[in-house]
Structures are given as C-alpha cells and as structure tokens.
C-alpha positions, 0 to 999 in steps of 0.5 A: 592898515588893520584888517577885520572880518565882518558878519551879517550871518546870512542864510539864504533859502531854502532852509533845512533843519540844522542850518542855523546851528551850522551857520553859527558854529562855522562862523565861530570856527572862522573867527578862531581861524582869523584870530590864529592868523593875526587878523585885527578885528571881528565885527558882528551886526545886530539885525532883527526880522531880516530873513535870509539877509541877516540872522544875527539878532544877538551879537553880544551872545555870539561875541561872548562865545567868540571871546572864549575861543579867541585870544587876540582879535578885537571883538566888535559890535558892528553895530549895537542898535541904540534905538531897539535896546535900553541904554542900561542894557547896552552898557551892561552887555558891553561891559560884560563882553569887555570882561569876558574878552579881557578888554578886547571889546569894540563898541559900535553904535547905530540906529537901524535902517528900516521900519521892519526892525524899528516898529516892533520896538516902538520906534520909527524912522522920523525920531530914530536919530534923536533916540540914538543921540539921547541914548548916547547921552545916557549910556556913557556916564554908566561906564564910569560913575557909581550912580547915574540917572537920566530923564529925557524925552525917550528914556527915564532912568532913575538913579542906579549903579550900572554894574559891571564896569568895563575893563577898558577905561573909560570905555571900549573904543567907540564906532558908529555905523555909516551907510551914507556919506552924511553919516560918515561926516556925522561920525567925525563930528561926534568923534566916533570911529566910522564903520563904513558899511558901504562898498566903494572904490579907492577914489571914493574912499579917498574922498570919504576919508577927507570928509571924515577927518575934516569933520573930526578935526574941524567940526567936532561936536561930542554928544557926551563925555567920552574919548574920541576914536579917530578911525576910518574903516570900510567894508569890502567884499572879499574872496582870495583864491589862487586865481582871479577866476577861481575867486570869482567862482567862489564869491557868488555870495557877494552879489547876493549880498548886494542884490538883497541890499538894493532890492530892499533898500529901494522900498519905502523906509526899507520895509521888508515884505511880510514873513515868508512871502519872498524867497530872496535866493530865488529872486536873486537867481532870477536876477542873475539869469537876466543880468549876466553882465552885471553879475560878472562886473560885480564880481570884478569889484571889491577884494575878490581875486588872487593874492596879486590882484587883491594886493594891487587893489589894497595899495590903492586903498592905502594911498587913501589912508583908510585905517581898517579894511573890513573883509566881507566873506560870509555872504550868500552861500559862500562855503565854510571851506572856501571862507577859511581857505580865503582867510588863510591865503590872504593872511599868508600872502597879502597881509604881511605887506600892509601890517606895518605902515609908518607913513600912514601913522605919520600922516594921521598924526599930522592930520590930528595935530593940525600939522597937515590940513586936508582939502575939502573934496567935493564928494557928490560923485561918491554917494551910492551906498550899493556899489555898481550893481544891478541898476535893473533891480526893481523894488519889492511890492510889499504886503501890509504890515511892518 
C-alpha cells in the first residue's frame, strides 16, 4: 500500500495579513517532512475562486517549489483542470514539472465541478465532459511528437512543437479525479488511475475497487494514445496522535472540510455565493453548536486516532485492495505543528506494517492478467460522496452571479 498526502490549501476566515504566506510556507515544510519520512505521493488540487475551501489556483507553481525542497516523494497534480486550461499550456507545465522534479510528476486530470469555477473561463456544466475528452485527445501527442495539431469543436491548435518534453516516457502516470461512483468506473474505462476524492468506508472501498478494476480490464476505452495506469487511490481524513481523544481534538478541520463540501455541494450546479457574502467558518461553528452528535460521529470516521486505531482501520482497507491511501491532514484550522507531529507518528508506528504487501501485488497481477476474475458488485449502497456527516446541512441561498 502506498501513502500520499493531500492539499486543498484551506484557509478559513477571519483572514489576517500574512495568513496566505504562512499557509503556503507551512505546506511546503510539511511536504519536506513527508519526503524525509518516506511518504510516496503529495497531491495538490487546482481550484479557482473558492474562498476558505481552497486557495490553490496554481498547483504547478506550488509543486515546482516543492520539487526543489524534496528528493523522493512523487509530486501529483490532483488535479489539473482540463476545462479551464489550454491543452498546450497543460502539456508545457506538466513537462516542466517533470524536468524540475527529475521525473517525479504525476498527471491527474479533471473537469471542475461548479459553475463558480467554469463560467469565468467560458465553460459550463453541460459541455465540460466533452471539453475534457477533447483536451485529452489534444494533449497526449504533444508529449511525444515533434509537431502536433488539433482541430476540434472546443480547441483549434495549429501545427506546433510543444517543448519541453517530459523526462518520463512517454509521459508521467495518468490519473483522473473521481468524486462519485460513475467517474470511478469512467476512469477505469479510460485507463486512468482513479483519484477517489470522496470519503468512504472500507466496505464501500471494496465495492469501488471492484467497479474500477472490472472497468479497466473488461471495458477499456482509451481516449487517445497513452499508457494506462491501473491504480486506485482513496482520500481519507487523517490525524494521528497518541490517543484517539487527542487525535479527535486536533482534527476539527476534517469536519470543516466535510461541512463546506456538503454545504456548497447541495446548491444548484454547486454554485458558490457572491464573494464575501458568506463566512464559512462562522457557518461551520453554528452547525457544530447545533449538531454536537454529528460532529463527534464524523471525528470517529476516517483515519483519525491513535497509531493502533489507524492501523486497525488500514488493515480493513488493505483487504479491499486499495493501491494508495491519500491522507487529508491540512484542513480547516488544523495546526502546522499537529500536522507535522501526525505525519511523524504515523510514519514511525504505522507505515512500516503496510509498506510491503506482496499479496496485493500478486492479486493485482492476477486481476490485470485475467487470471483472477472479480465479481460485479452492486454498488448502489455506496454512492454518497460526502461521508456520514451533517444530514441537517442546508444548502446556501446564493446571490446572483457565478
């Protein structure tokens, strides 16, 4: 099992001078710590205009800085929005990161999930999937060919040689953002690794892994000429401390993350309110006061607890044959000190048990070769992308605009 860390770069209100500077510098220090401790991946999102929830519009810049402060950890776009970036610019930035990191780039792709992000770039919810697929078709020849051109519905690119080319041949490993079960299956069909940005139980993970690997082995439909990447990763909330109680006290940001995700996710097309009209941290504190049991229950989920508790939970994920668990530690107002201590404790007392798993490699080899045929599991019970939090969260009333 591989372990990654995940960054939305959250910054709840109230904001003070220097907060964004501290946010970025602390995150880079955390990546250095993870690299030193032997974590496998660092994933950084691309989001635009999402106050408090994500102050991460330029992951290529952040990852480029990280490439000079780390040596081993894989640096992942989790994800690059193909709807809000020109294909040539995507190919250029991915190649540059691969060069700067000496071949440690992971290329995750996605569409964006709200009109707040899409509309300013001239995109919409109705056509974002076809824009994504056309962008994929345009990008991959750019990594390998001296000259490429593309003439489609959404992009018209004359003959050019996109330089530089990436270190990894023919391109860095490919991933796709998956926030719901249908996109997990779609990632498998397209031959992409699945970045499961949802928060699921081990039982759900088992069902989703089957759905993914059945899609990639039985229903493969590549969008262009690229190497497939058969891997399934799932995000989990994370905080490791000496006791379960201490870990829960330190992990309040996990419930803020879930609250904001559901609060906005229930609005039409996931539209955000007009700038400055909602203080999400204050809304969260109100919800927490009104729903103490739901808050406590949420903190008992994910990988939040002592080393012994987390190891017990991971053993269940291991039986589900997850390839990578991505740990979400930087959330809400979780402190830099607690994040670093959590990474240290987990690496020292939990990771060694899971780093080498020949049984998983044997299982995966059997599945990919066809020697092991997986059952088609009914996944209807495992479709909630938010986790078991906050059935009482009301959708926001939005002002006019994007």
